[in-house]
C-alpha positions in Angstrom: 38.0 -73.7 -138.4 40.9 -76.1 -139.2 41.6 -76.5 -135.4 38.0 -77.6 -134.8 38.1 -80.4 -137.5 41.5 -81.5 -136.2 39.9 -82.1 -132.7 36.8 -84.0 -134.1 38.6 -87.4 -134.5 40.0 -87.0 -131.0 36.6 -86.4 -129.6 35.1 -89.4 -131.6 37.8 -91.7 -130.2 37.1 -90.6 -126.6 33.5 -91.1 -127.0 33.8 -94.6 -128.5 36.3 -95.5 -125.7 33.8 -94.5 -123.1 31.0 -96.6 -124.8 33.2 -99.7 -125.0 34.2 -99.6 -121.4 31.1 -98.5 -119.5 31.2 -98.5 -115.8 29.5 -101.5 -114.3 25.9 -101.1 -113.1 25.4 -100.7 -109.4 24.9 -104.0 -107.5 21.3 -104.3 -106.6 20.6 -104.8 -102.8 18.7 -107.9 -102.1 15.4 -107.5 -100.3 15.4 -108.5 -96.7 12.2 -110.3 -96.9 11.8 -113.0 -99.6 8.3 -113.3 -101.2 6.4 -116.4 -100.3 6.8 -119.2 -102.9 3.8 -120.7 -104.5 3.4 -124.5 -103.4 4.7 -127.0 -106.0 2.2 -128.4 -108.5 2.3 -131.4 -110.8 5.0 -131.0 -113.5 6.8 -128.4 -111.3 9.8 -128.9 -109.0 9.5 -127.7 -105.5 12.8 -125.8 -105.6 15.2 -124.5 -108.2 18.7 -124.9 -107.0 21.2 -122.2 -107.9 24.2 -124.0 -106.4 25.8 -127.0 -108.0 24.5 -130.3 -106.5 27.0 -132.4 -104.7 27.2 -136.1 -103.6 25.8 -136.2 -100.1 23.3 -133.4 -100.6 19.6 -133.7 -101.0 18.3 -133.6 -104.5 15.6 -131.1 -105.5 12.1 -132.4 -105.0 9.6 -132.6 -107.8 6.2 -134.0 -108.6 4.9 -135.2 -111.9 2.8 -137.8 -113.7 4.5 -140.7 -115.4 3.5 -142.2 -118.8 1.3 -144.9 -116.9 -0.6 -142.4 -114.8 1.5 -143.0 -111.7 1.9 -139.8 -109.6 5.6 -139.4 -108.8 6.8 -137.4 -105.8 10.5 -137.7 -105.4 10.6 -137.0 -101.6 8.1 -139.6 -101.0 10.4 -142.3 -102.4 12.9 -141.8 -99.4 13.7 -145.3 -98.1 14.3 -146.8 -101.6 17.2 -146.2 -104.0 16.1 -144.0 -106.8 17.7 -143.2 -110.2 16.6 -140.0 -112.0 18.0 -140.1 -115.6 17.6 -137.2 -118.0 17.6 -137.9 -121.7 17.1 -135.8 -124.9 14.3 -137.5 -126.8 12.1 -140.6 -127.2 12.9 -142.9 -130.0 16.3 -141.5 -130.9 19.2 -144.0 -131.3 21.2 -143.1 -128.1 18.1 -142.7 -125.9 16.6 -145.9 -127.1 19.8 -147.7 -126.4 20.1 -146.2 -123.0 16.5 -147.0 -122.1 16.7 -150.6 -123.4 19.9 -151.2 -121.5 18.1 -150.2 -118.3 15.1 -152.5 -119.4 17.6 -155.4 -119.8 19.0 -154.8 -116.4 15.6 -154.2 -114.8 15.2 -157.6 -113.1 18.4 -157.0 -111.0 17.6 -153.4 -110.4 14.0 -154.3 -109.3 15.4 -156.9 -106.9 17.3 -154.1 -105.2 14.2 -152.0 -104.9 15.3 -149.3 -107.3 12.8 -146.8 -108.6 13.9 -145.5 -112.0 12.5 -142.2 -113.4 13.5 -141.2 -116.9 12.9 -137.5 -117.7 12.7 -135.6 -121.0 10.8 -132.8 -122.6 8.6 -135.3 -124.6 4.9 -135.4 -124.0 3.2 -138.1 -121.8 1.8 -139.6 -125.1 5.2 -139.9 -126.6 6.5 -141.5 -123.4 3.6 -143.9 -123.3 4.3 -145.0 -127.0 8.1 -145.2 -126.2 7.6 -147.3 -123.2 5.1 -149.7 -125.1 7.4 -150.0 -128.1 10.4 -151.0 -126.0 8.7 -152.7 -123.1 10.1 -150.2 -120.6 9.2 -151.3 -117.0 10.1 -148.0 -115.3 8.7 -144.5 -115.1 9.0 -141.8 -117.7 8.1 -138.2 -116.8 7.4 -135.3 -119.1 9.4 -132.0 -118.3 8.1 -129.9 -121.3 9.3 -126.6 -119.8 12.6 -128.0 -118.5 12.0 -127.0 -114.9 12.8 -130.3 -113.4 16.0 -130.5 -115.5 17.1 -127.0 -114.5 16.5 -127.7 -110.8 19.1 -130.5 -111.2 21.5 -128.3 -113.1 20.9 -130.2 -116.3 21.1 -128.0 -119.4 17.8 -127.6 -121.2 17.4 -126.0 -124.6 14.0 -127.3 -125.7 15.5 -130.8 -125.1 17.2 -132.2 -122.0 20.8 -133.1 -121.8 21.8 -136.6 -120.9 22.7 -136.9 -117.2 21.8 -139.2 -114.3 21.5 -139.0 -110.5 21.6 -141.9 -108.1 19.8 -141.2 -104.9 20.4 -143.6 -101.9 17.6 -144.9 -99.7 18.6 -142.1 -97.2 17.3 -139.6 -99.7 20.8 -138.1 -100.5 22.6 -138.0 -103.7 25.0 -140.9 -104.0 26.4 -140.5 -107.6 26.1 -137.7 -110.2 26.8 -138.4 -113.8 27.3 -135.3 -115.8 28.6 -137.2 -118.8 26.9 -140.6 -119.8 28.2 -143.3 -122.0 25.0 -145.2 -123.0 27.0 -148.3 -123.8 27.9 -148.9 -120.2 25.6 -146.7 -118.2 23.3 -149.5 -117.0 26.4 -151.4 -115.6 27.5 -148.2 -113.8 24.0 -147.8 -112.3 24.0 -151.4 -111.1 27.3 -151.0 -109.3 26.1 -147.8 -107.7 23.0 -149.4 -106.2 24.9 -152.4 -104.7 
């Protein structure tokens, strides 16, 4: 009997060791035929990218309605420089400062033909009030479920991280800002669209 109790701790240790170091699950085999994707709809990006976006690559396409009722289709803007900027929330200090700095630089940006699209999880009504309160002359798009943000690789946790993407008239990414300093960002964008 004593011998059995002496083996019990050894058995317990071995069992715990097996649990803490389980063998990895088998790698699933990818199907040879991909299922057909549903066509994009308003408020839904055309594709979700799994690879990191890079300068010189095409940005993910999306369609959405802006705060003023304008239908936005990113791919249809080819031929114009486009700035897609993601921000956390309407009427917060940093977001308001960033939006107002773009507003203050708008005359120069508009002369260059720039289309600016602000994207956050706020509703269209929130965007409409934000644009009216601060006289914002550019487009604000609602991305309530974060699908547009995710397609650009922008973190989304109920709100959007602050990042910007400059797209050249050729339709390719010219500059990617994964970190934004709102105090100088409008000047950076101005330099990018020269």
